[in-house]
C-alpha positions, 0 to 999 in steps of 0.5 A, a space after each residue: 870556922 872555915 872548911 879547908 878541902 883538899 881535892 884529888 884530880 877529877 874528885 867529885 863532890 856535892 855542894 848544896 846539891 850541885 855535883 862539882 868536879 875538881 880539875 886535872 890537878 890537886 886543889 885546895 877549896 876553903 869554904 867560909 860559910 855554911 853549906 851542905 857538902 859531901 865528897 863523892 866517897 860519902 855520897 850513897 846512891 839510893 840503890 846502895 841503901 839496902 840495909 836498915 842502917 844504909 836506909 837511915 844514912 840515905 835519909 839523912 843524906 837527903 835531908 842534908 842535901 835536898 831541903 826543899 824535900 826536907 819533910 818527906 825525908 824526915 818522915 823516912 828518916 824517922 820510920 827507918 830509925 824506928 824499925 832499926 831501934 826495934 830490931 836492936 838491943 845493943 846499948 852502944 848502937 842504941 846510943 848511937 842512934 840516940 845521937 843521930 836522932 838529936 843531930 837530926 833534930 838540931 840539923 847537924 846532918 854531917 855529924 849525924 852521917 858520920 855517926 851512921 858510918 859508925 853503925 855500919 860495921 855493927 850491922 855488917 857483923 850481924 847481917 853476916 853472922 853464921 854461928 860456929 855450930 852451923 858449920 858443915 863437916 868440910 868446915 864450910 858455911 852452908 848458905 843462910 838467909 840474913 838474920 834479923 839485927 839482934 844482939 
């Protein structure tokens, strides 16, 4: 099955590790074989991988885009997933992790990335959580350290 991409002017994307930039006008691409492709909006820079789920996403992204170093990235992925699973109890989040692992093992990296994206709001809610009873008298929240991921 072919993949049809509609690209905005100047939109960048990665195909098998090569960064490609669209021209001045909207265009359409039809990809007819199996390639690793990510739009710029889906590419995470290493500096952005600053939370447990984002570190998992980055490892999967690198597995997807850099097959030559897949062994190292798979070890990184396993370590990051294990760390995350050790910190959460939420059934839905754990099910997403199981799906990510299955997809990675089956080299369905794009689907694994999509599932990782579903975990980011879950993680953000926990990292930014401030209990109601901790609010000061003025209704403002005191500065609190980031909490561990636990549900």
